[in-house]
N, C-alpha and C positions, 0 to 999 in steps of 0.2 A: 396681279391677283387682286380681286375685290376684297375690301375690308370686311364684307359680309360672308366670305367663304368660311366653311366649317373647318377651322384649323384647330387641332387640339392644343390646350395650354402646354407650355414647355414641360412642366413637371409631369403632366399626364403622359408625355412621350416616354417616360421611364416606367411609370406605374402601369400603363396599359399592357406593354409586353410582359411585365412581371405577372399581372393578373391572367393574361392569356396563357402563360406557362402553368400557373398554379391551378387553374380550373381543371384541365385534364389530369394534372398530378393528383388532385384530390380523388378523382375517379379511379385512375389506374395505379397510382403509386402505393397505396396501402398494401395490396396483395404482394407487390414486389418487395416492399420493405419488411413485411411480416414473414415471408418465406425464408427458411434457413437451409435450403437445399433439399433436405429430406421431406419437407412439407410443401415444396413448390407446387405440387399437384392440387393443393387446396385452392389455388387461384381459379380452378374450374369449379363453377357453382355446383354442378351435378356431383362431382367428386366430394366436395365439401359436405353437401347434404347427406350423401351416402355415408361419409365418415361420422357425421353427427348421429345418424340412425343407428349405426353399428355401435358407436361409443355409448349411446344411451342404453341400449339393450344390455351391454356388458356392465355398465355402471349399476343399473338396477338389479341385475342378477347377483352382483357381488354383495349388495345390501349394506355395506359398511359406511357409506357416505363419502368414502374416498374415491377419487376419480380412477376409473380403470385406465390402463395404458392408452387405449384408443381415445377415451374421452379427455384424458389429460393432454394428449397431443393437440386435439382440436381446441380445447379451451386456451392453451398456451398460444396457439396460432391466432385465435380470435382476439385475445388480449393485445397482442402485438399489432394486429390489424387496426383495432380501435384506437390505440395510442397513436399510430402513424396517421390515421385519418383525422383524429382530433387535432393533432399538431398542424397538419397541412391545412385543414379548414380554418384553424385559428389564424395562421399566417395569412391565408387568403382574405379573411375578414379584416385584418389590420390594413392590408393593401387596399381593399375596396373602400374602407372608411376614409383613408387618405385620398384615394382617387375621387370619392364622392365629394369630399370637401373642395377639392380643386375644381371639379366640374361644376358644382353648384355655384361657387364663387365666380367662376367665369361666366356662368349663365346670367348672374346679376349684372355683369358689366357689358353684356353683349346685346346685339340688335339683329333684326332681320333673320335670314336663313341660319346664321350661326347660332342665334338664340334658340331657334326651334330644334336644331341638331343637338345642342347641349342639353336641352330639356329632355329629349328622348334618351340621350346617353346617361343623364343623371338618374332618370327613372329606372333604366336598366341596371345601373350600378347599385342603386338602392335595393332593388329586388334581389339581385344576386348576393348582396351583402346579408340580407335577412335570411336567405337560404343557407348561406355559409354559417351563420349563427346557429341555425337549427341543426345543421350537420355536425358542427363542433360540439354542441350540447349533447346530442344523441350519442356521439362516440365517446365523450367523457363518461356518460352513463354506462355504456357498454364496456369500457375499460375497467370501471370500478367493479362491475358484476358481470364478467364475461360468460360465466356458466349460464345465467339466465338468458343472456343475449343469444348464446348458442342454442338454447332450448327453443327459441322462437322459430328456428328453422325446422323443427320437427313437424312432419306431416301428421298432425294429431287425428286426422280422419282416416288413417291407414286401415285397410281391411285385409286380414289374412297375414300370415307370416309371424316372425318373432316380434317385430315391432308392435303389431296389433295386440298381441298377447301381453306384451309389457305395458302398453298403454292401458289395457283393461285392468291390470293389476294396480297401476298408479291410481286410476279412477276409484277402484275399490278401496284402497288405503285412504284416499282423501275423503271418501264418504264415511268410512268406519272410524278413522283415527285422526281427525283434524287437529285435535289438541294434544295427542300423545303419539306423534308420528314416529315410525321406525327411522333409523339413521339416514338412509338414502333420501327419504322424503323430507326429513327434518332439514337436511342440508339444502334441498331445493327450496323449501319454504323460507329459510333464512336468507339465501342468496336473492330470492325474489323480493323480499322486503328491502334488502340493501339496494337492489336495482331501482326500486320506486322511490326510496328515500333520497337516493342520489339525484334523481330528476326533480324531486321536490325542492331540494337545496339549490340546484342549478336554477330552477324557475324563480326562486326567491331572489337570488343574486341578480339574475337578468332583469326581473321586474323592478328591483331597486334601482338598477342602472338606468332603465328606461324612464322611470319616474324622475330621477335627478336630471337626465338629459332633457326631458320634457319641460321641467320647471325652468331650467336655464334658457331654453329656447323661447318659452313664453315671456320670460323677463326681457329678453332681447327684443321680442316682438313688441312689447309694451313701450320700449325705449327707442324704437325706430320709426322714423317718419316716412321713409321711402316705401311706396306701395308694393313694388315688386319684392323687395326684401321682406316686407311684412307677410306677403303671401307665402313665400318659401318657409319662413320661420314658423308661421301659423300652421302650415301643412305638416311640417315635421313634428311640431309640438303636439298636434292632434294625433298624428300617427303613433308617436311614442306613448301617449296616454292609452290609446286603444290597444296597442300591443301589450302594454303592461297588464291591462285587465285580462287579456287572453292568456298571457303567460301565467298569471295567478290562478286562473281556472285550471290550467294544466297542472300546476303545482298542487292545487287542492285535490284534484282527481288522483294524483300519485300518492298523496298522503293517505287518502281513503283506502287505496289498495294496499299500501304498506302496513296499515293498521290491522288488516286482516289478510295477511299474505296467503294463508291456506285457501281462503275463499277466492282470491285472485287466481291461484293455480287451478282451483276447481273449475272456474270459468274458462280458463285457457284450455284445459284438457277436455272440457265438455263433460265433466263427471256429473 
């Protein structure tokens, strides 16, 4: 076999199958892990949305701010779903970071066809790792405030029926009592604020991590003479800086919504 053949580094032979298992697990696993037998039907998206609509109508009709039985079942299921998905995505992220380090180090030592193959593989692993980070962050947010996450599945443009009438009542309360909301609406406003504060905190932590990583990479860039190594370090250092700015923008947007949660709900419901 030619020395230029695209042969994966030895450690990658363990990490690649693990990543290949975790990618579909992140997609299919959470519904399976969240189901407790009685709620296995929620794995069907149509059934889940139907349960959300019914649960919300009952929740609003009760008016106490406590979950109705229907809404409580959906929120509990959605909490377990988010926890499972956050854990799986985080494990996948760790595996992809380790795999990325292996692949890019191999790229720096390779030549010819092998070098090109490793560059493509490294770019793919990097992109998938960033996607895993986004999925993990979004599901931590959903696990902290599952009620608001559930509400995002409501078809707020519904016309006719109980749901449409309930949505009209919510819009009316948001317009009339944004600062002295009744219990059901107050609970929604509070949970919506928690939902966005959570993402703001996550964004701050991620941005700090990206800044630290970028600084470390740029220092190594400055202390390295090899041109190929400098290109890789410079590319990742620059990517880290750009991503840190983007994440901070996301965090700032979530702080703005959390500061006026009632307004955020007004925009969501189209009041």
